[in-house]
N, C-alpha and C positions, 0 to 999 in steps of 0.2 A: 683678320680685320676686326673680329669681335673683341679680341683682347685690346686692340687700340681704342675702339669706341668705349669700352668699359672704363679704361684708364682715363680717357678724356672726360667722361662723365664725372669721375671722381674729382678731377682737377677743376672742372667747371662748377661743380657744386660748392667747393670751398672758395673759389674765387668770387662767386656770386654772393658772398656774405654782405650784410648791410653796409651801406656807405658810411655809417657812423664809425666803423672800425678803421680809423685812419692811423697813419704813422705819426701820431703826436706823442710827446713825452708825457707819461703819467704824472699826476700831481699827488698821488697817494697810492696805497696798495691796490693793485688791479691785476687782472689776468692778461697775459700776453699770448699771442699765437704766432707760431713759426710754421710756414707752409713752404713746400718746395716741389717743383715739377722737374722731371728728368726726361731725357731722351736716351734710351738704352739700346745697345746692339748686343744681342745674345741669343741663346737657344729659343726655338719656337715653342718648346714645351719641355718639361723636366726630362732629361735624358736625350734630347734631340741632338742630331748632328747639324741639321739645317738651322740657319740663323736669320734674324731680321731685326728691324728697328721697331721699338715700341715706346710710346709715351707713357709715363707712369707718375702717379702721385708719390714722390719719394720721401717726403717728410711732412708730418702733421703732428705738432706738439703744442699743448696748452699748458702754460706754467705761470706761477705767481711772479710778478715783477720783482718782488723783494727777494725771491730765491735766485733769480737770474736763470738764463737758459742752461741746460745741460749739454755736454758734448753729444753730438749725434753722428753715428756712422751712417753711410749711405744705405746699408742693408738693415738698419734698425726698423722695427715696426712703428706704427703710429701710437704714441704714448701719452698718458696723462699722469704725471708724477704727483701722487697724492701725499707722499712722505719723502722729504729730502732734508737730511741733516748735514749735507756736505760730503759725507763719506759714503752714505748709503741712500739710494732713492728707489722707490718702487711704486707700482700702481697698475692700472689696467693698460692693455696694449692690444692693438688690432692690426690687421694687414689684409691685403688683397692678393689672391693667388690665381694665376691664369689656369685654364683647363687644357684639355687635349682632345682633338677630334681629327677625323680623316681630312678635314679642311687644312690642317697643318701639314699633312703628308699623306698622299694617297695610299702609301703602304701601311697606314694605320687602319685601313678599312677592315672591319670585322672584329676589331678589338673592343673590349669594354672600356670605352673612352669616358671622360668625365667633364662636367662643366666647371667654369670658374667659380670660386667661392670666396667669401670673406671669412677670416679666421679671427678669433678673439680669445683673450686670456689675461694672464698676468706676467709682469716682468719684474726682475730685481737686478739692480746694478750697484756694484761696489767699486771703490777707488782705493786699493791698497797703498798706492803711491799717489798722493794728492795731485790732481790735474795732469797726471802723467800716465798711470797704468789703470786701465778699466777692465773689470770683468762683468759680464752680463749674461743673463739667461732669460729666454722668453718661452713660456709654456702656452701653446696655442691650440685651440680646438676648432676644427672646421665647422662652419655653420650650415652646411648641407649634409644630407645623409651620406654616410660612407666616407666622408673626407678624412676622418681620423684625427689623432692627437699627435702633435710634434713638439719637440723641445729643441730650441736653437741655442747654441753656446757661442759666446763672443769673447775675445780678449783683444785689447787695443793698447798700443803705446802711442801717446799723443804728445806732439811737440808744437808749441805755439811760438811764433817769432813775428811780432808786429801783427800785420793783417793776415799773415800766413798761418795755416794750421796743417800739419802733416800727421797722418795717422795710419795705422795698419796693424794687423795681427791675425791670428788663426781663427777658424770657424769650424763648427761641426753641427750636423743636424741628425737628431734621433727621431724615429717615428714608431708609433705602435703598429700592430699588425694591420689594422684598417688603413692607416696612412700608407704603409708600404704596399699593400695589396691594391689600393686605389691607383697608384702611380706606376707600379712596376710588375704587378702580378698579371698572369694570363690564366683565365679560367678554362676548364675543359670545353665549354661552349665556344669561347673565343678562339681556342685552338682549332676547332673544326671550321670556324668561319674565316679565320685569318691565315691559316697555314703555318703560324708560328707555334712552337711547342708550348704546352702548358707549363706554367712556372708558379710554384707556390712560394710565398714569402712569409717571414716572421718579423716580429718587432726587432729593431736594431738600428744602428747608424746607417744612414743612407748616403752621406757625403761628408768629406772633410776638405778644408781649403784655407784660403786667406783672402782678406780684403785690404786694399791699399787705397788711400785717398789723399788729395791735397785740395785745400779750400783757400779762397782769397776773399776777404771782406771788402767789398766795393764801397761800403758805407756801414754805419751802425745798423741799417735795416736790410741791406742786400748782400748776399754771399753767393759766390759761384764755386762749384766743386767738380773736380774730375776724379773718377774712381775706376778701379778694376776689381771685380769680385770673381775669384776663381774657386770652383768646387770640383772635387774628384769623387765620382760615385764609387761606393764601396759596398761590400757584402752582397746581400740579396739584390740590392738595386743594380749594382754593377753586373751581376750575373743574369739579369733579365734579358730574354731574347729581344725585347724591344730596344734595349741599349746595345746588345751585342750585334744584332742584325741590321737595325735601322738607324740607331743613334750613336752616341759616343759617351764614354765615361768622363771625358773632360768637358766641363761646363764653365764657360767664361763669359762674363758680362762686362762690357765697357760702357760707361755712362757719363753724362754731364748734367748737372742739376743747377737750378737757380732758386735760391731761397729768399723769402721775404718775411720779416718780423714786424708785427704791428700790435697796437693796443686795442683790445677788444671793446673797451668802453665799459666793462663791468668788473 
């Protein structure tokens, strides 16, 4: 429930923007904002077998009207493109990541669990084939102690047909030792308290997978998206007793989002 409340607070904060930010057509250079809320069905925590529904803030992008919006996959972070020449765009990026506690599964009792956190960093996105093939990397640092550093890699093939947009491609996540230890490690103290064997982890890839999405533009302002994001835990993450005993290597998220684009008025 804490994950759901945190996500709802994110969405509520953005929706509560000033009433002057209306969906009017800009009469000159201005900043536009695209926001999206999703309902997802997926693992209760990283590596979990149990699943549930969670509302999330799925999209948050501020961009110059003259540049136009960039393609966004459902699992992209919240970005601010400060440089965009059509082939390459980059800037700061952030995201929200849920935590893990015994409230998610009683069998987690005694483990070194962790709270949810915001992560922030930089992204770079390139289009080797204009409007079709996208490559992207996000480098994100957790904003709470011990959250660690992660690098997420994306590739998407994009097809647009009228109001329809079809996209999909591979994904991979790499984490430093702190990131891996936070989510998949078991300390000697946790071994004594939980009954699960100690598990030491190193920096490395934690998952590989694929994301598929289909979007339909209901109007120039409103878009609905259905998506499936699958990840397979690998390496030290897959070998963790948390995954082997309690959870699952297969991590799949089904979601539906609704996005709205408006003129910020500045």
